[in-house]
C-alpha positions as a Markdown table, in Angstrom:
| # | Residue | x | y | z |
|---|---|---|---|---|
| 1 | His | -20.8 | -9.7 | 12.7 |
| 2 | Ala | -22.1 | -12.7 | 14.6 |
| 3 | Leu | -24.4 | -10.6 | 16.9 |
| 4 | His | -25.7 | -8.6 | 14.0 |
| 5 | Ser | -26.5 | -11.8 | 12.1 |
| 6 | Tyr | -28.0 | -13.5 | 15.2 |
| 7 | Tyr | -30.4 | -10.6 | 16.0 |
| 8 | Ser | -31.4 | -10.1 | 12.4 |
| 9 | Asp | -32.0 | -13.8 | 11.8 |
| 10 | Ser | -34.0 | -14.1 | 15.1 |
| 11 | Asn | -36.2 | -11.1 | 14.5 |
| 12 | Gln | -36.8 | -11.1 | 10.7 |
| 13 | Ser | -38.3 | -13.5 | 8.2 |
| 14 | Tyr | -35.9 | -15.4 | 6.0 |
| 15 | Ile | -36.4 | -13.0 | 3.1 |
| 16 | Asn | -35.7 | -9.9 | 5.3 |
| 17 | Ala | -33.0 | -11.3 | 7.6 |
| 18 | Gly | -29.9 | -10.6 | 5.5 |
| 19 | Tyr | -28.6 | -7.1 | 6.0 |
| 20 | Lys | -27.1 | -5.1 | 3.1 |
| 21 | Ile | -23.4 | -4.6 | 2.7 |
| 22 | Phe | -23.7 | -0.9 | 3.4 |
| 23 | Val | -24.1 | -1.7 | 7.1 |
| 24 | Ala | -22.1 | -5.0 | 7.2 |
| 25 | Glu | -19.2 | -3.4 | 9.0 |
| 26 | Val | -21.2 | -1.2 | 11.4 |
| 27 | Ala | -21.9 | -3.6 | 14.3 |
| 28 | Ser | -18.3 | -5.0 | 14.6 |
| 29 | Thr | -16.8 | -1.6 | 14.4 |
| 30 | Cys | -19.2 | -0.2 | 17.0 |
| 31 | Asn | -18.2 | -3.0 | 19.4 |
| 32 | Glu | -14.5 | -2.2 | 18.8 |
| 33 | Ser | -15.1 | 1.4 | 19.6 |
| 34 | Leu | -17.0 | 0.6 | 22.8 |
| 35 | Leu | -14.2 | -1.8 | 23.9 |
| 36 | Ile | -11.4 | 0.8 | 23.3 |
| 37 | His | -13.3 | 3.5 | 25.2 |
| 38 | Tyr | -13.9 | 1.0 | 28.1 |
| 39 | Leu | -10.2 | 0.0 | 28.2 |
| 40 | Leu | -9.1 | 3.7 | 28.1 |
| 41 | Lys | -11.4 | 4.5 | 30.9 |
| 42 | Asn | -10.2 | 1.7 | 33.1 |
| 43 | Thr | -6.4 | 2.2 | 32.9 |
| 44 | Asp | -4.1 | 4.6 | 34.6 |
| 45 | Asp | -1.0 | 3.2 | 32.9 |
| 46 | Lys | 0.2 | 6.0 | 30.6 |
| 47 | Ala | 2.1 | 3.6 | 28.3 |
| 48 | Glu | -1.0 | 1.3 | 28.0 |
| 49 | Lys | -3.2 | 4.3 | 27.3 |
| 50 | Ala | -0.8 | 5.5 | 24.6 |
| 51 | Tyr | -0.8 | 2.0 | 23.0 |
| 52 | Leu | -4.6 | 1.8 | 23.0 |
| 53 | Ile | -5.0 | 5.3 | 21.5 |
| 54 | Asn | -2.4 | 4.4 | 18.8 |
| 55 | His | -4.3 | 1.2 | 18.0 |
| 56 | Phe | -7.6 | 3.1 | 17.6 |
| 57 | Leu | -5.9 | 5.8 | 15.5 |
| 58 | Glu | -4.5 | 3.0 | 13.2 |
| 59 | Gln | -8.0 | 1.6 | 12.9 |
| 60 | Phe | -9.2 | 5.1 | 11.8 |
| 61 | Lys | -6.4 | 5.4 | 9.3 |
| 62 | Gly | -7.0 | 2.0 | 7.8 |
| 63 | Thr | -10.8 | 2.1 | 7.8 |
| 64 | Leu | -11.7 | 5.8 | 7.2 |
| 65 | Tyr | -8.9 | 7.4 | 5.3 |
| 66 | Arg | -7.3 | 4.4 | 3.5 |
| 67 | Gln | -10.6 | 2.9 | 2.4 |
| 68 | Thr | -11.7 | 6.3 | 1.1 |
| 69 | Met | -8.5 | 6.3 | -0.9 |
| 70 | Phe | -9.3 | 2.9 | -2.2 |
| 71 | Ala | -12.8 | 4.0 | -3.3 |
| 72 | Glu | -11.3 | 7.0 | -5.1 |
| 73 | Phe | -8.9 | 4.6 | -6.9 |
| 74 | Glu | -11.9 | 2.6 | -8.1 |
| 75 | Lys | -13.8 | 5.7 | -9.2 |
| 76 | Ile | -10.8 | 7.0 | -11.2 |
| 77 | Thr | -10.0 | 3.7 | -12.9 |
| 78 | His | -13.7 | 2.9 | -13.7 |
| 79 | Lys | -14.1 | 6.3 | -15.2 |
| 80 | Met | -11.0 | 5.8 | -17.4 |
| 81 | Val | -12.5 | 2.6 | -18.8 |
| 82 | Glu | -15.8 | 4.3 | -19.4 |
| 83 | Glu | -14.0 | 7.0 | -21.4 |
| 84 | Gly | -12.3 | 4.3 | -23.6 |
| 85 | Glu | -8.9 | 4.3 | -22.0 |
| 86 | Thr | -6.9 | 1.1 | -21.7 |
| 87 | Leu | -5.8 | 0.1 | -18.2 |
| 88 | Thr | -2.3 | -1.3 | -18.0 |
| 89 | Ser | -0.4 | -2.2 | -14.8 |
| 90 | Asp | 1.8 | 0.8 | -15.2 |
| 91 | Ile | -1.2 | 3.1 | -15.4 |
| 92 | Leu | -2.8 | 1.5 | -12.4 |
| 93 | Cys | 0.4 | 1.8 | -10.4 |
| 94 | Lys | 0.8 | 5.5 | -11.2 |
| 95 | Val | -2.8 | 6.2 | -10.2 |
| 96 | Tyr | -2.4 | 4.3 | -7.0 |
| 97 | Tyr | 1.0 | 5.8 | -6.1 |
| 98 | Asp | -0.3 | 9.4 | -6.8 |
| 99 | Leu | -3.3 | 8.8 | -4.5 |
| 100 | Asn | -1.0 | 7.6 | -1.7 |
| 101 | Lys | 1.1 | 10.7 | -2.1 |
| 102 | Gln | -2.1 | 12.9 | -2.0 |
| 103 | Tyr | -3.7 | 11.2 | 0.9 |
| 104 | Phe | -0.7 | 10.7 | 3.2 |
| 105 | Gly | 1.1 | 13.9 | 2.4 |
| 106 | Glu | 4.6 | 15.0 | 1.4 |
| 107 | Asp | 6.1 | 14.3 | 4.8 |
| 108 | Met | 5.4 | 10.6 | 4.5 |
| 109 | Val | 8.1 | 8.3 | 3.0 |
| 110 | Leu | 6.5 | 6.5 | 0.1 |
| 111 | Asp | 8.3 | 3.3 | -1.0 |
| 112 | Glu | 8.1 | 2.8 | -4.7 |
| 113 | Glu | 6.7 | -0.7 | -4.1 |
| 114 | Ile | 3.5 | 0.8 | -2.7 |
| 115 | Ala | 2.5 | 1.5 | -6.3 |
| 116 | Leu | 1.9 | -2.2 | -6.7 |
| 117 | Glu | -0.4 | -2.6 | -3.7 |
| 118 | Trp | -3.6 | -2.2 | -5.7 |
| 119 | Ala | -3.0 | -5.7 | -7.3 |
| 120 | Arg | -3.4 | -7.5 | -4.0 |
| 121 | Ile | -6.6 | -5.8 | -2.8 |
| 122 | Pro | -9.3 | -8.4 | -3.4 |
| 123 | His | -12.1 | -5.8 | -3.0 |
| 124 | Phe | -11.1 | -4.1 | -6.2 |
| 125 | Tyr | -12.3 | -7.2 | -8.0 |
| 126 | Asn | -15.8 | -6.7 | -6.5 |
| 127 | Pro | -16.6 | -3.1 | -7.6 |
| 128 | Phe | -17.4 | -0.4 | -5.2 |
| 129 | Tyr | -17.4 | -2.2 | -1.9 |
| 130 | Val | -14.6 | -0.4 | -0.1 |
| 131 | Tyr | -16.3 | 3.0 | 0.5 |
| 132 | Gln | -18.7 | 1.2 | 2.9 |
| 133 | Tyr | -15.8 | 0.7 | 5.4 |
| 134 | Ala | -15.5 | 4.4 | 5.7 |
| 135 | Thr | -19.2 | 5.1 | 6.0 |
| 136 | Gly | -19.5 | 2.1 | 8.3 |
| 137 | Ile | -16.9 | 3.3 | 10.8 |
| 138 | Ser | -18.5 | 6.8 | 10.8 |
| 139 | Ala | -21.9 | 5.3 | 11.6 |
| 140 | Ala | -20.3 | 3.0 | 14.2 |
| 141 | Ile | -18.5 | 5.9 | 16.0 |
| 142 | Ala | -21.8 | 7.8 | 16.1 |
| 143 | Leu | -23.6 | 4.8 | 17.5 |
| 144 | Ser | -21.0 | 4.0 | 20.2 |
| 145 | Lys | -21.1 | 7.7 | 21.2 |
| 146 | Lys | -24.9 | 7.5 | 21.7 |
| 147 | Ile | -24.6 | 4.3 | 23.7 |
| 148 | Met | -22.0 | 5.8 | 26.0 |
| 149 | Glu | -23.9 | 9.1 | 26.5 |
| 150 | Gln | -27.4 | 7.7 | 26.7 |
| 151 | Gly | -26.9 | 4.3 | 28.3 |
| 152 | Glu | -29.9 | 2.0 | 28.1 |
| 153 | Ala | -31.8 | 4.4 | 25.8 |
| 154 | Gly | -28.9 | 4.4 | 23.4 |
| 155 | Val | -28.7 | 0.6 | 23.5 |
| 156 | Lys | -32.4 | 0.3 | 22.9 |
| 157 | Asp | -32.1 | 2.4 | 19.7 |
| 158 | Tyr | -29.1 | 0.4 | 18.6 |
| 159 | Met | -31.1 | -2.8 | 19.0 |
| 160 | Lys | -33.6 | -1.5 | 16.5 |
| 161 | Phe | -30.8 | -1.4 | 14.0 |
| 162 | Leu | -29.3 | -4.8 | 14.9 |
| 163 | Thr | -32.7 | -6.5 | 14.7 |
| 164 | Gly | -33.7 | -4.8 | 11.4 |
| 165 | Gly | -31.8 | -7.1 | 9.1 |
| 166 | Gly | -32.8 | -6.2 | 5.5 |
| 167 | Ser | -36.4 | -5.1 | 6.4 |
| 168 | Lys | -35.6 | -1.5 | 5.5 |
| 169 | Asp | -33.2 | 0.5 | 3.5 |
| 170 | Pro | -29.8 | 0.6 | 5.3 |
| 171 | Ile | -30.1 | 4.4 | 5.6 |
| 172 | Asp | -33.5 | 4.1 | 7.3 |
| 173 | Leu | -32.3 | 1.4 | 9.6 |
| 174 | Leu | -29.5 | 3.6 | 10.9 |
| 175 | Lys | -32.0 | 6.5 | 11.3 |
| 176 | Leu | -33.9 | 4.2 | 13.7 |
| 177 | Ala | -30.8 | 4.2 | 15.8 |
| 178 | Gly | -30.4 | 8.0 | 15.6 |
| 179 | Val | -27.7 | 8.1 | 12.9 |
| 180 | Asp | -28.5 | 10.0 | 9.7 |
| 181 | Met | -25.9 | 9.0 | 7.0 |
| 182 | Thr | -27.5 | 11.4 | 4.5 |
| 183 | Thr | -25.8 | 14.2 | 6.4 |
| 184 | Lys | -22.2 | 15.1 | 7.0 |
| 185 | Glu | -22.6 | 14.9 | 10.8 |
| 186 | Pro | -21.5 | 11.3 | 11.4 |
| 187 | Ile | -18.3 | 11.7 | 9.3 |
| 188 | Glu | -17.5 | 15.0 | 10.8 |
| 189 | Lys | -18.0 | 13.6 | 14.4 |
| 190 | Ala | -15.7 | 10.7 | 13.5 |
| 191 | Leu | -13.0 | 13.1 | 12.3 |
| 192 | Glu | -13.4 | 15.2 | 15.5 |
| 193 | Leu | -12.8 | 12.1 | 17.6 |
| 194 | Phe | -9.7 | 11.3 | 15.5 |
| 195 | Lys | -8.3 | 14.7 | 16.2 |
| 196 | Glu | -9.2 | 14.4 | 19.9 |
| 197 | Leu | -7.5 | 11.0 | 20.2 |
| 198 | Leu | -4.4 | 12.3 | 18.3 |
| 199 | Asp | -4.1 | 15.2 | 20.8 |
| 200 | Gln | -4.5 | 12.7 | 23.7 |
| 201 | Met | -1.8 | 10.4 | 22.3 |
| 202 | Glu | 0.6 | 13.3 | 21.9 |
| 203 | Gln | 0.0 | 14.2 | 25.6 |
| 204 | Ser | 0.4 | 10.6 | 26.7 |
| 205 | Phe | 3.7 | 10.3 | 25.0 |
| 206 | Leu | 4.9 | 13.6 | 26.5 |
| 207 | Ser | 4.0 | 12.4 | 29.9 |
| 208 | Ile | 5.6 | 9.0 | 29.7 |
| 209 | Asp | 8.8 | 8.7 | 31.7 |
| 210 | Thr | 11.2 | 6.9 | 29.4 |
| 211 | Asn | 13.7 | 6.5 | 32.1 |
| 212 | Ala | 11.3 | 4.6 | 34.4 |
């Protein structure tokens, strides 16, 4: 966040310096992705590698899957209001509980208390913000992949985004860095990485000598 703000403020006029919330989570998540890949590349410790992969998978779950579930909760409840329905705490709890069941599957143990979680999510009181966490991590994964594969050329394109501030539409700023969020590709690539990391974690756990 600090670097994104610094480069935007340093390269744009006051009126164009502030970036839109659609890209507010991209820079920080891109840095986290680069750091995790660096740490994974520079360790031979199987237990450490399993820990790092698990940490990254938890980030995926919390940012891509869970925030999408949050967005769907918002969409459903706002639609109910538009259609003249009254929202009570019991109705909101049922909608939220059913979404948890749908998103995390029948094999997950769902505590009844999870139905109340919606009440503590501050973003729900600022409508339609949460989906941008999911789009943000998808863009960030794509950007970090380009940087790792292309090196300085990838960094140069990334800097076009970081220095853009609010001078262009967020979609156009990301296109400058080579990421097109009007297509499915960034999200599909992020999900491919999730699967790849999940396979790696399973292999890491299988190879750890628990008697060591």
